[in-house]
C-alpha positions in Angstrom: 15.3 -21.6 75.4 13.9 -22.9 72.1 13.1 -20.8 69.0 9.3 -22.2 69.2 9.2 -21.0 72.9 10.3 -17.6 72.0 7.9 -17.4 68.9 5.0 -18.3 71.1 5.9 -15.6 73.9 6.1 -13.1 71.1 2.8 -14.2 69.5 1.0 -14.2 73.0 2.3 -10.9 73.7 1.0 -9.4 70.3 -2.5 -11.1 70.9 -2.3 -9.8 74.6 -1.9 -6.3 73.3 -4.7 -6.9 70.7 -7.2 -8.2 73.4 -6.3 -5.0 75.6 -7.5 -3.0 72.4 -10.4 -5.0 71.8 -11.6 -5.0 75.5 -12.2 -1.1 74.8 -15.0 -2.2 72.5 -16.5 -4.7 75.2 -16.5 -2.0 77.7 -18.2 0.4 75.3 -20.7 -2.2 74.1 -21.7 -3.1 77.9 -21.3 0.7 79.2 -25.1 1.0 79.8 -25.5 -2.3 81.6 -25.0 -3.2 85.4 -21.9 -3.2 87.0 -22.3 -7.1 87.5 -23.2 -7.4 83.8 -19.9 -5.7 83.0 -17.9 -7.6 85.4 -19.2 -10.9 84.0 -18.6 -9.7 80.4 -15.1 -8.9 81.3 -14.3 -12.1 83.2 -15.7 -14.2 79.9 -13.5 -11.9 77.5 -10.2 -12.6 79.5 -10.9 -15.9 79.9 -11.4 -16.8 76.1 -8.2 -14.8 75.6 -6.5 -16.9 78.2 -7.7 -20.1 76.4 -6.3 -19.0 73.0 -3.0 -18.7 74.5 -3.0 -21.8 76.6 -4.0 -24.0 73.7 -1.3 -22.7 71.5 1.3 -23.8 74.3 -0.5 -27.1 74.8 -0.5 -27.8 71.1 3.1 -27.2 70.6 4.8 -28.4 73.6 2.5 -31.2 75.1 1.9 -34.6 73.4 -1.9 -34.7 73.2 -4.5 -37.1 72.0 -5.3 -36.5 68.2 -8.7 -35.5 69.1 -8.0 -33.2 71.9 -5.4 -31.5 69.7 -7.8 -30.8 67.1 -10.3 -29.5 69.4 -7.8 -27.0 71.1 -6.6 -25.8 67.5 -10.1 -25.5 66.5 -11.3 -23.4 69.8 -8.2 -21.4 69.2 -8.8 -20.7 65.3 -12.3 -19.7 66.1 -11.5 -17.3 68.9 -8.7 -15.7 66.9 -11.1 -15.1 63.8 -13.6 -13.6 66.2 -10.9 -10.9 67.1 -9.8 -10.7 63.6 -13.1 -9.6 62.2 -14.0 -7.2 65.4 -10.9 -5.2 65.1 -11.6 -3.5 62.2 -14.7 -1.5 63.4 -12.6 -0.5 66.5 -9.7 0.9 64.3 -12.6 3.0 62.4 -13.8 4.2 65.5 -10.6 5.4 66.6 -9.7 6.9 63.3 -13.0 8.7 63.9 -12.0 9.9 67.4 -8.6 10.8 66.1 -10.3 13.0 63.3 -12.6 14.8 65.7 -9.5 15.8 67.8 -7.6 16.9 64.9 -10.4 19.2 63.8 -10.7 20.4 67.3 -7.0 21.2 67.6 -6.8 23.1 64.3 -10.2 25.1 65.4 -8.4 25.8 68.6 -5.1 26.9 67.1 -6.6 29.4 64.5 -9.9 30.3 66.3 -9.6 30.2 70.0 -12.9 29.4 71.6 -14.8 31.3 74.3 -14.4 29.9 77.7 -17.5 28.0 77.8 -16.8 26.8 74.4 -13.5 25.5 75.5 -15.0 23.5 78.5 -17.4 21.9 75.7 -14.4 21.3 73.2 -12.2 19.4 76.1 -15.2 16.7 76.7 -13.8 13.4 76.3 -14.6 11.8 73.1 -16.3 8.8 73.9 -16.0 5.4 72.0 -18.9 4.9 69.8 -21.1 2.3 71.2 -22.6 1.7 67.9 -19.3 0.9 66.3 -18.2 -1.2 69.3 -21.3 -3.2 69.1 -21.1 -3.6 65.6 -17.5 -4.8 65.8 -18.5 -7.4 68.3 -21.4 -8.4 65.9 -19.0 -8.7 63.0 -16.6 -10.7 64.7 -19.5 -13.0 65.8 -20.6 -13.8 62.1 -17.6 -16.1 61.3 -18.2 -17.7 64.7 -21.7 -18.4 64.0 -21.1 -19.6 60.3 -18.3 -21.8 61.2 -20.5 -23.3 64.2 -23.3 -23.9 61.5 -21.1 -25.8 59.4 -20.2 -27.9 62.2 -23.6 -28.7 63.9 -25.4 -29.1 60.3 -22.9 -32.0 59.7 -22.3 -30.5 56.1 -19.2 -32.8 56.1 -21.4 -36.0 55.5 -23.6 -34.2 52.9 -22.0 -35.8 49.8 -22.8 -34.4 46.4 -22.1 -35.7 42.9 -20.6 -33.3 40.3 -20.8 -34.2 36.7 -18.1 -32.8 34.4 -17.5 -33.6 30.6 -14.0 -33.8 29.5 -13.2 -33.2 25.8 -10.1 -34.5 24.1 -9.6 -33.9 20.3 -7.1 -37.1 20.4 -9.7 -39.4 22.4 -9.9 -42.8 20.6 -13.6 -43.6 19.7 -13.2 -46.8 22.0 -12.9 -44.4 24.9 -15.7 -42.1 24.0 -18.3 -42.0 26.8 -16.0 -43.5 29.5 -17.1 -42.7 32.7 -14.5 -41.9 35.5 -15.4 -41.3 39.3 -13.1 -39.3 41.4 -12.8 -39.2 45.3 -10.0 -37.5 47.1 -8.8 -36.6 50.6 -10.8 -39.3 52.8 -9.0 -38.4 56.0 -10.2 -41.5 57.7 -8.7 -40.0 61.2 -11.2 -37.3 61.1 -14.3 -39.3 60.1 -16.7 -40.2 63.2 -17.8 -43.6 63.7 -21.1 -42.6 64.8 -21.8 -41.2 60.9 -20.4 -44.5 59.6 -23.7 -45.0 57.7 -23.5 -41.7 56.0 -19.9 -42.4 54.7 -20.9 -45.6 53.5 -24.0 -44.1 51.7 -21.7 -41.5 49.9 -19.9 -44.6 48.4 -23.2 -46.2 47.4 -24.0 -42.6 45.7 -20.9 -43.1 43.7 -21.5 -46.6 42.6 -25.0 -45.6 41.4 -23.1 -43.5 38.9 -22.0 -46.8 37.4 -18.4 -45.6 36.6 -16.1 -47.7 34.3 -12.8 -46.4 36.2 -12.3 -44.9 39.5 -9.6 -42.7 40.9 -8.6 -41.8 44.4 -6.2 -38.9 44.4 -4.5 -39.1 47.8 -4.7 -38.2 51.6 -6.3 -41.6 52.9 -5.3 -40.8 56.4 -4.5 -37.8 58.4 -1.4 -39.1 60.3 -1.1 -42.9 60.4 -2.4 -45.9 58.6 -4.0 -47.2 61.7 -6.9 -44.6 61.3 -8.2 -46.9 58.5 -8.9 -49.9 60.6 -12.5 -49.1 61.2 -13.1 -47.8 57.6 -11.5 -50.3 55.3 -14.8 -52.1 55.0 -16.6 -49.2 53.7 -14.0 -48.1 51.2 -13.4 -51.6 49.8 -16.6 -51.5 48.2 -15.5 -48.9 45.9 -15.1 -50.8 42.8 -15.2 -50.4 38.8 -15.2 -52.7 36.0 -11.6 -51.4 34.5 -10.3 -50.8 37.9 -9.7 -48.2 40.9 -6.4 -46.3 40.7 -4.9 -44.3 43.6 -2.1 -42.3 44.5 -0.8 -40.8 47.8 -0.9 -37.5 49.3 1.3 -35.6 51.7 -0.6 -36.7 54.7 -0.3 -40.4 53.6 3.5 -40.5 54.7 3.3 -40.2 58.3 5.3 -36.9 58.2 3.1 -35.0 60.6 3.5 -37.0 63.7 6.3 -38.1 65.8 7.4 -41.9 65.4 9.4 -44.0 67.9 12.0 -44.6 65.1 12.6 -44.3 61.5 11.6 -48.1 61.2 8.4 -47.4 62.7 7.5 -44.5 60.1 8.6 -46.7 57.3 6.3 -49.6 58.6 3.5 -47.2 58.6 3.9 -46.4 55.1 4.3 -50.1 54.1 1.0 -50.7 56.1 -0.7 -48.0 54.1 0.3 -49.4 50.6 -1.0 -52.8 52.1 -4.7 -51.2 52.8 -4.8 -50.0 49.3 -4.0 -53.3 48.0 -6.5 -55.2 50.4 -9.2 -52.7 49.3 -8.7 -53.7 45.6 -7.0 -50.2 44.7 -4.0 -50.2 42.7 -1.6 -47.7 44.1 0.4 -46.1 41.4 3.7 -45.1 43.0 5.4 -43.1 40.2 4.1 -45.7 37.6 1.3 -46.0 35.0 -1.2 -48.6 33.8 -2.6 -48.9 30.2 -6.0 -49.4 29.6 -6.8 -51.0 25.8 -10.1 -51.2 24.3 -10.6 -52.0 20.8 -6.9 -51.8 20.0 -6.7 -48.2 21.5 -5.0 -47.4 24.4 -5.3 -44.8 27.2 -2.7 -44.2 29.9 -3.5 -43.6 33.6 -0.3 -42.1 35.0 0.3 -41.6 38.9 2.8 -40.0 41.0 3.5 -39.7 44.6 2.7 -36.2 46.3 4.6 -33.2 44.4 3.8 -29.9 46.0 5.2 -26.4 44.7 4.8 -25.2 48.2 8.0 -25.7 49.9 6.3 -27.3 53.3 5.1 -30.2 50.9 6.9 -32.9 49.8 8.4 -33.5 46.3 8.0 -37.4 46.2 6.6 -37.5 42.8 8.6 -38.6 39.7 6.4 -37.8 36.6 9.5 -38.5 34.2 9.8 -42.2 35.6 6.0 -42.7 35.8 5.3 -41.9 32.2 8.2 -44.1 30.7 6.5 -46.8 28.3 3.2 -44.6 27.6 4.3 -43.3 24.4 1.7 -45.3 22.5 -1.2 -44.3 24.5 -3.4 -41.7 22.6 -4.7 -40.0 25.8 -2.6 -39.6 29.3 -4.6 -39.0 32.5 -2.4 -37.8 35.3 -3.2 -38.5 39.1 -1.4 -36.0 41.2 -2.6 -35.0 44.7 -1.4 -31.4 44.8 -2.8 -29.0 42.0 0.3 -26.7 42.3 2.2 -29.7 40.6 0.0 -28.7 37.4 1.4 -25.4 36.7 4.8 -25.5 38.3 5.9 -28.7 36.4 3.4 -30.7 34.5 2.4 -27.7 32.1 5.8 -26.6 31.2 7.8 -29.8 31.1 5.3 -32.8 30.3 3.3 -31.8 27.3 2.0 -35.1 26.7 -0.3 -35.0 29.9 -3.8 -34.4 28.7 -5.5 -33.9 31.7 -4.6 -33.9 35.4 -6.8 -35.0 38.5 -6.0 -33.7 41.8 -7.3 -33.0 45.3 -5.5 -31.3 48.5 -7.2 -28.0 48.8 -10.5 -28.9 50.3 -11.6 -25.6 49.0 -10.3 -24.7 52.5 -13.8 -26.5 53.6 -15.1 -22.7 53.3 -16.4 -20.6 50.3 -19.0 -20.2 47.5 -19.4 -22.7 44.5 -21.7 -22.0 41.9 -21.9 -22.6 38.1 -20.9 -18.8 37.0 -19.0 -17.9 40.3 -16.9 -19.4 43.0 -14.8 -18.2 46.0 -12.8 -19.4 48.7 -9.8 -18.4 50.7 -7.9 -21.1 49.0 -7.7 -19.3 45.9 -5.1 -16.9 47.6 -2.9 -19.9 48.1 -3.7 -22.2 45.1 -4.6 -20.6 41.6 -6.4 -23.7 40.8 -8.4 -25.0 43.9 -11.7 -26.1 42.9 -13.4 -27.4 39.8 -12.3 -27.6 36.0 -9.2 -25.5 34.8 -7.9 -25.3 31.0 -4.9 -24.2 29.4 -5.2 -24.6 25.8 -6.2 -28.4 25.3 -4.7 -29.3 28.7 -7.1 -29.8 31.5 -7.0 -29.9 35.3 -9.6 -30.9 37.9 -9.3 -30.3 41.6 -11.9 -32.2 43.8 -12.6 -30.6 47.2 -12.6 -33.7 49.1 -14.5 -36.5 50.6 -13.4 -36.1 54.1 -12.1 -33.0 56.1 -9.3 -32.0 58.1 -8.9 -29.8 61.2 -12.1 -27.8 61.2 -14.9 -30.3 61.5 -17.4 -28.7 59.1 -17.7 -27.3 55.8 -19.4 -24.1 54.7 -20.3 -23.7 51.0 -17.8 -26.1 50.0 -19.9 -29.8 50.4 -17.8 -32.8 50.4 -17.5 -34.1 46.7 -17.6 -37.2 44.3 -16.8 -36.2 40.7 -18.1 -38.3 37.7 -16.6 -37.4 34.5 -17.8 -38.6 30.9 -14.9 -38.5 28.5 -15.7 -37.3 24.7 -14.1 -36.7 21.5 -14.2 -33.1 20.6 
């Protein structure tokens, strides 16, 4: 029996125990309804519980079409979230019941009640119908919210964010330079029926008239073939001084099984060819120099480098920056923002600004001028927007596409337009 199989059995048993506990709230919430209604509620509850467990086993052990696999994962995640948010109210109710029992025991111990009072005291303490319903309603909130994020087609509601980047060492020739950034297209997630919306997002970017464009990785989910129907859309992304791109963790084909190592290698070669065919200059641990009025600005690009162990460290920044010594300003493209604090800040003091993506802002959260929050911040200290450390800067774009969950809540897909200033 494999370790994966044993782990899933343990997880399933834990979830079944949690379901038994949560089912008490369902029974309490439907206590006043007819027996038929109570029976239907019970059947639905246990059916959905079985769906989660079956989905886990299918995703791990059965080779499925990508769309089916994602649908199963999404269904399981939503149902688990429902339970996760519903359980606290049930626990609070049981703490209340336990406290009442303790008080009764103490009173009985030190002040024995009369016979009639004893019968009253020994009455069963029922589970609170209010708290049970509250728990189920609280559990329904994330389901409703995430459901709205799907049906609203928010993943295609592209927004432009304008950011000013100031550099004390910026040459006058580059003052006012406009840079557009896209990240995390994830072509395998995009739906063909929304092709016009995806293309409209690129037109929105082009209307900003950038001098330079950056793409900071994750063109696809699993394989280059995902771009087959999208190349004609994204090849329209052009800029007078060039479109520069790098790879992200999803671009290497590491998240699917291949018939052979040669097939995986060919997939990556195909990906590089797609970049070239679209006119994008893919920087594989290398750099390019922009020169205007005798002044130089370096664009340095590295392959994926993630501080978290499960993400690859293919990036070679030392190699990429060789030959950039005469550039007054150096702009780094690196997909994973964890690279900035783990390596760039302490070891590469000449990198003035870094442009990243990767986090998606977890496609859920709040972004306002004075406040932003997302579960992503508990994994990545720098997860969305602009960060500064002394004179050095990092910008994290929350992505043009989406992955897994086919929605966005409070974390709209992003087109970033930067203007460079001296100061």
